[in-house]
N, C-alpha and C positions, 0 to 999 in steps of 0.2 A: 581646762581651757574651754572657753565659750566660742561657739561657731556663729558668725554673723550671717546675714542673708546672702551676701555676695559669695561667700565661701560655700554655702549650702547649694546655691544655684550652680556654681562651677562643678562641685562634686556630683550633683545630679546629672549635669550634661556629660561629664566624663563617664559616669556609670552607664548612661543610656547609649553613648557612642560605643563603649566597650561591648555592651550586650549586642548591638546591631552588628558590629564587626565579627564577634564570636559566631553569631547566627549565620552570617554570610559565608564565612570560612567553613563552618561545619556543614552547611547544605551543599556547597560546591564540591567538597571532597567526599561526601557520603556516597558509597557505592550503590545504595538503593535507588538513588535518583539517577536513572540511566537516560542520557540525552542522545539517543540515536537519531540519525537522519532517516528519512524514508528510503532513500537510495544512498549508496556509498559515495558515488560521484555525482552529487546533486547538480552542480553547475554545468557539467558536461551534458547531463541529461536535459537540462533546461534549453540548451542550444538547439536540440532537435525537436522542440515542442511544436513548431509550426507543421512539420511533417506529420506529427501525431494528430494534430487537429484536422489536417486534410484527409488522413486515412480514416479517422472517425466519421467525418462527414460523408466520405465515400461509402463507408459501410452502412450508415444510416439510410442513405438514399438508394443504394443498389443491392446490398447483401445483408439483410438483417438476420442476426443470430438470435435464437430463442433458447432459454435455459429452463429446465424442468427437473425438479427433485423426484427421483424414483427410488424404490427400495434397493436397487443395485448401486446407486450413486447419483451423481449430477450428470444429466444428459444435455449436451450442447447440440442443437440442430442447426445445420448450415442450410442455406437456400437450396431448394431442389434442382434448380436449373444449372447448377455448377457441375463441372467435371471433377470429381473428388480426387482423382489421382494427380491432378495438377495443383492442388492446394498445398502450400508449404508455409509453415509458421509455428508459433508456440502459444501455449496457454500458460499464463503466469498466475499463480494463486498466491495472494499476499494476505497474511494474517496480521492485522494491526496490533494485536495484543502480544504476539510472540514471533519474532523474526525467525526462530529456529523451525517453525512449521511451514515457512514459505517453500514453494517448489514450482518448477516449470515442467511442462509436458510438451513434447513435440506433437504437432498436428499431423497425424497419420490416420487417414480414414478411408474406408472402402465403400461406405454408403453415406447417407445424409447426416449421420450423427456421430458424436464422439462422447464416450462415457468416461467420466472420472470416477474411479471406484470409491465406494462408500468408506472403505477402510482408510483411505488417505485423508478424508475430511472429518475433522472434529466439529462438534457442535459449536456454534458461535458465528461471528461475522467474518466474512471472506470478501476481499476485493479481487475480482477476476478481470483479467486483461487478456483478450484473445487477439493476437496480431497475426495476420496471414497475408500471403501474396497469391494472387490468382491472375494469370495472363498479364503479368507485368505491372499490375496495380496493387497498391497496398491498401489493406483494410484493417480496421481496429474496432473492437467492441469492448467497452468497459462496463462493468456492473458490480454493485455491491449486494451481497446476499447474506442472509442469516440462515445458516444450515442447521 
């Protein structure tokens, strides 16, 4: 049986469409392609974004935190003019490459600095978010570092 041009074009289209459908189904069901969101409740977190912007502006204007890598770990220095017993908050460390390495630390300091131990931090990129409250005002400091 001889195949004419019209039949060959239809067979080529069907083969191409079949390949594309196979590729789409295979990639969407493959376990290696992990599609995690940055946060579990993304839309709920989005609603509080303006408070976060205000807290970050407040921290940049009034209470700048500095970070420094030391042999003992990562040293966070709070402003000297604050009463350290009145600071309450958390330090969130987010590892973009592996969500199992993420952790939070409470801000509990007795002097002007907070030390994150070296054994908790692996080499690589970390997104650090320090949110704290002092005298009824919210503060937020965000920074990405390569440890």
